[in-house]
Structure formats: structure tokens, C-alpha cells
C-alpha positions as CSV (number, residue, x, y, z in Angstrom):
1,M,19.8,72.2,45.5
2,N,21.4,74.3,42.8
3,K,21.5,77.3,45.3
4,I,23.5,75.3,47.8
5,I,26.4,74.6,45.5
6,P,27.3,78.2,44.8
7,I,27.1,78.9,48.6
8,I,29.5,76.0,49.3
9,I,32.0,77.3,46.7
10,I,31.8,80.9,48.2
11,L,32.5,79.5,51.7
12,H,35.4,77.5,50.4
13,L,36.9,80.6,48.7
14,I,36.5,82.7,51.9
15,M,38.3,80.1,53.9
16,A,41.1,79.8,51.3
17,N,41.6,83.5,51.5
18,E,41.9,83.7,55.3
19,P,45.3,84.5,56.7
20,I,47.3,81.6,58.2
21,A,50.0,83.7,59.8
22,V,50.8,87.3,60.7
23,V,54.0,89.4,60.7
24,S,54.8,90.0,64.4
25,K,58.2,91.8,64.0
26,I,60.1,93.5,61.2
27,R,63.4,95.4,60.6
28,G,64.5,96.9,57.4
29,K,63.0,96.1,53.9
30,V,61.1,92.8,53.6
31,Q,59.2,92.0,50.4
32,H,56.3,89.7,49.8
33,K,54.4,88.2,46.8
34,M,52.2,85.2,46.1
35,L,53.8,82.2,44.5
36,D,52.1,82.7,41.1
37,D,53.3,86.3,40.8
38,N,56.2,87.0,38.5
39,K,57.9,89.4,40.8
40,Y,57.7,90.9,44.2
41,K,55.1,93.6,44.4
42,S,55.0,94.9,47.9
43,N,56.8,95.5,51.2
44,I,55.2,94.0,54.3
45,R,54.7,95.6,57.8
46,V,54.0,94.5,61.3
47,N,50.5,92.9,61.5
48,S,50.5,92.1,57.8
49,P,48.5,88.9,57.1
50,I,50.3,86.0,55.5
51,F,48.4,83.5,53.3
52,L,49.2,80.0,51.9
53,E,51.5,80.2,48.9
54,S,53.2,83.4,50.2
55,Q,56.8,84.0,49.2
56,I,58.8,86.3,51.5
57,R,62.3,87.8,51.0
58,T,64.4,89.8,53.4
59,E,66.8,92.4,51.9
60,D,70.3,93.2,53.2
61,K,70.3,93.8,57.0
62,A,66.6,93.1,57.2
63,F,64.6,90.8,59.6
64,V,61.1,89.5,59.9
65,K,59.2,87.1,62.2
66,V,56.1,85.3,61.0
67,V,53.8,83.7,63.6
68,F,51.2,81.1,62.6
69,L,47.7,81.8,63.9
70,D,46.6,78.3,64.9
71,D,49.4,77.4,67.4
72,G,52.0,80.2,67.6
73,T,54.7,78.4,65.6
74,S,57.2,81.0,64.4
75,I,59.7,81.5,61.7
76,S,62.4,84.2,62.0
77,M,64.2,85.3,58.8
78,Y,67.5,87.1,58.8
79,S,69.3,89.2,56.2
80,G,69.2,87.8,52.6
81,S,66.7,85.0,53.2
82,E,63.8,83.8,51.1
83,I,61.0,81.3,51.9
84,I,57.8,80.0,50.5
85,I,54.9,79.1,52.9
86,K,53.0,76.1,51.8
87,G,50.7,73.5,53.5
88,E,47.0,72.8,54.0
89,I,44.1,74.1,56.2
90,D,41.8,71.6,57.9
91,K,39.2,72.8,60.4
92,R,41.3,76.0,61.0
93,M,44.4,73.9,61.9
94,I,47.3,74.3,59.5
95,S,49.5,71.5,58.2
96,K,52.8,73.5,57.7
97,Q,55.4,73.1,55.0
98,I,58.1,75.7,54.5
99,E,60.4,75.8,51.5
100,L,63.7,77.6,52.2
101,I,65.3,78.9,49.0
102,T,68.3,80.4,50.8
103,G,69.4,82.3,53.9
104,I,69.4,82.1,57.7
105,I,66.3,81.3,59.7
106,T,65.4,80.1,63.1
107,V,62.1,78.1,63.7
108,N,60.2,77.3,66.8
109,V,57.5,74.7,66.2
110,T,54.8,74.0,68.8
111,N,53.2,70.6,69.1
112,Q,51.5,70.0,65.7
113,A,47.9,68.8,65.5
114,L,48.0,67.8,61.8
115,G,51.1,65.7,61.5
116,E,54.7,66.7,61.3
117,F,56.1,70.2,60.4
118,K,58.2,70.0,57.3
119,L,60.9,72.3,56.0
120,V,62.3,71.7,52.5
121,T,65.5,73.1,51.0
122,P,67.4,72.4,47.8
123,N,69.4,69.8,49.7
124,S,67.4,68.4,52.6
125,E,64.0,67.8,54.3
126,L,63.6,68.4,58.0
127,T,60.6,67.1,60.0
128,C,59.5,67.4,63.6
129,L,56.3,67.5,65.7
130,E,57.6,70.0,68.3
131,C,61.1,71.5,68.0
132,G,63.4,74.5,67.7
133,F,66.3,74.9,65.4
134,W,68.6,77.1,63.3
135,L,69.2,76.6,59.6
136,L,71.9,78.4,57.5
137,S,71.4,77.4,53.9
138,N,73.7,78.3,51.0
139,P,73.6,76.9,47.4
140,L,77.3,76.3,47.5
141,T,78.0,75.1,51.0
142,G,74.7,73.3,51.7
143,D,72.5,73.3,54.8
144,K,73.8,73.8,58.3
145,F,71.4,72.6,61.0
146,I,71.8,73.5,64.7
147,K,69.3,72.2,67.2
148,E,67.7,74.1,70.1
149,S,65.0,71.7,71.2
150,G,62.8,68.7,70.3
151,D,63.2,65.6,68.2
152,I,64.4,66.5,64.7
153,S,65.0,64.3,61.6
154,I,66.9,65.4,58.5
155,W,66.7,63.5,55.2
156,N,69.1,64.0,52.3
157,P,67.1,62.8,49.2
158,S,70.2,62.7,46.9
159,M,71.8,60.2,49.3
160,N,68.6,58.6,50.7
161,R,70.1,59.1,54.2
162,T,68.3,60.2,57.4
163,V,70.0,61.5,60.5
164,V,68.7,62.7,63.9
165,L,69.8,66.2,65.0
166,V,71.2,66.0,68.5
167,P,72.1,68.8,71.0
168,D,75.4,70.6,70.8
169,T,76.0,69.2,67.3
170,T,75.9,70.8,63.9
171,I,74.9,68.8,60.8
172,I,75.7,69.8,57.2
173,S,73.7,68.4,54.4
174,L,74.7,68.8,50.7
175,I,73.5,67.2,47.5
176,N,75.4,64.0,46.7
177,K,77.5,64.1,49.8
178,E,77.3,62.3,53.1
179,F,76.2,64.2,56.2
180,Q,78.9,66.0,58.1
181,K,78.6,66.1,61.9
182,Y,80.7,68.0,64.4
183,E,80.3,69.7,67.8
184,T,78.9,73.2,67.4
185,P,81.7,75.7,67.8
186,V,81.4,78.5,70.3
187,T,82.2,80.9,67.5
188,D,79.0,79.7,65.6
189,I,76.9,80.2,68.7
190,K,78.3,83.7,69.2
191,Y,77.6,84.5,65.6
192,L,73.9,83.5,66.0
193,E,73.7,85.5,69.2
194,S,75.0,88.5,67.4
195,L,72.3,88.2,64.7
196,M,69.6,88.1,67.4
197,L,71.1,91.0,69.3
198,E,71.0,93.1,66.2
199,V,67.2,92.7,65.9
200,D,66.4,92.7,69.7
201,E,65.6,89.0,69.8
202,R,66.3,86.7,72.7
203,T,69.8,85.2,73.3
204,L,70.5,81.5,72.8
205,Q,70.1,79.2,75.7
206,Y,71.8,76.0,74.8
207,K,71.4,73.4,77.5
208,K,73.5,70.3,78.1
209,E,71.8,67.0,78.6
210,G,70.6,66.5,82.1
211,E,70.9,70.2,83.1
212,D,68.2,71.4,85.5
213,D,65.7,73.7,83.9
214,S,65.2,75.5,87.3
215,L,68.8,76.8,87.0
216,T,68.0,78.7,83.8
217,E,66.3,82.1,84.2
218,K,63.1,82.3,82.2
219,V,61.0,85.2,81.0
220,T,57.4,85.0,80.0
221,N,56.1,87.1,77.1
222,V,52.6,87.8,75.8
223,L,51.8,88.8,72.2
224,V,48.3,90.0,71.4
225,I,47.3,90.0,67.7
226,K,44.0,91.5,66.4
227,L,42.7,90.7,63.0
228,K,39.5,91.4,61.0
229,N,38.2,89.2,58.2
230,A,36.3,90.3,55.1
231,A,33.0,90.3,57.1
232,N,34.6,92.8,59.5
233,V,34.6,90.1,62.3
234,E,37.4,90.8,64.7
235,R,39.5,88.1,66.2
236,E,42.1,88.3,69.0
237,I,45.0,85.8,69.1
238,I,46.9,85.7,72.4
239,L,50.3,84.0,72.2
240,T,52.2,83.3,75.5
241,Y,55.8,82.1,75.2
242,T,58.7,81.6,77.6
243,Q,62.3,82.4,76.9
């Protein structure tokens, strides 16, 4: 019986040290550290594994895309952004919680198996099961949310207010202030498009309510990711997505 306990502990540590995500794309200088580290120690590259409690920061004019291994949920970080990846692992499925410290990100969440995806900022909490959105966060001006798809709720803890993010609308959330809502300006959409073009990402495809999907041109992409664990066992993750 005493021999079984150390084996269980070892297996737990192996699973805890398994990557939960991988870097699929990078531009410029992107730094990485674990949450307990005092300072950033390394730069990351394409195919670098990402673990729970990872903290990632993009330098000026840098970009990185992180893809979760369980379902293909992705986070794209633009210049001057910083996040912490938190959550839990249960039977190789990941309960995802992202903390955005500052910056500009776009997130595409596939249907979650372990409850809602959560994103936390100094001002707000966003939750969804399956969605896509932009977030521009600044300590002075607050959080600017722009929806791409899905059902998205935003909670402002300081005001104890919750709002649903709807298409073609921007919501601004700031500590001790009511939500601001307005129709997303064309200039903002063009700005986001310019960010994506700079890093060879897709262009925005905002769709009005009731618009026929068949009228929108779609392109299917396949991403193959190969990883090896500590036991030298190779795994292949195949992600297929439409844009």
C-alpha cells in the first residue's frame, strides 16, 4: 500500500506538468514566465508549450497566438499585451480562466466541456460557453469589448452590473462607472483589421442579424501540432477551423 502512494503522487505531478496549450504563431519579441517567477526569463517561439500559471507578454510591435490543446480555443495577443493563463485540468479537459493585465487581444472560444470560459480584467469579468470577441483594455480608459460571435456576458464587480454583449455594439466597462454602450464605429473595425493585416491574420467578418451565411465566403484551414511528453510519447493535434 505504501508503494502505491508515491506512484499516485508521481502521476499527479506528471499531469500537472503537461502543456495545456501551444504557441501557433509569433511575430517579434514575446516573453514568458511562470506566475511564481519574479521576472520574465525567456522568449517563446512557435510550438513552445504553455502550462497553467503561465504569464505571457508581448513587446512593442509583437504578436502571439496561443491555442489550447483540448479543443482549439485560441487567444491572440497584440503589441503591449500581458495575460496570465489559469484554470484546472480534469480528465485532459481544461477549465479555462484568463487574466488580462493590459493590452489588446482577440479570443475564439469553442464549445466548452467544463463550464464557462472566463476572462478577468482589473475592471470586468467576461463569461461564455462558445464565442468570439475583441478586448482592448487600458488601466485609464477601461475595457472595450467588441463581439464577433456567441452569447457573451460581462460583469462589472464594482457596480455589480451585468450586461450581454450584442452584435455591432461596443461596451466599455470601468471601475465605479456604469456600462457605456454604442454602435461600433467603422473606424474601430478598420483599426482592428489593420492590426490583423500587420500579422497576416484573417480580416474581420462582422455579420448583421439575419444575414445568410451562404453569402459569406469561407476558407477552411488545418493546423497540425506535434508534441512529445517527458516519456518521449508523441502526440498529434489536428485543428480545423473556418474563416
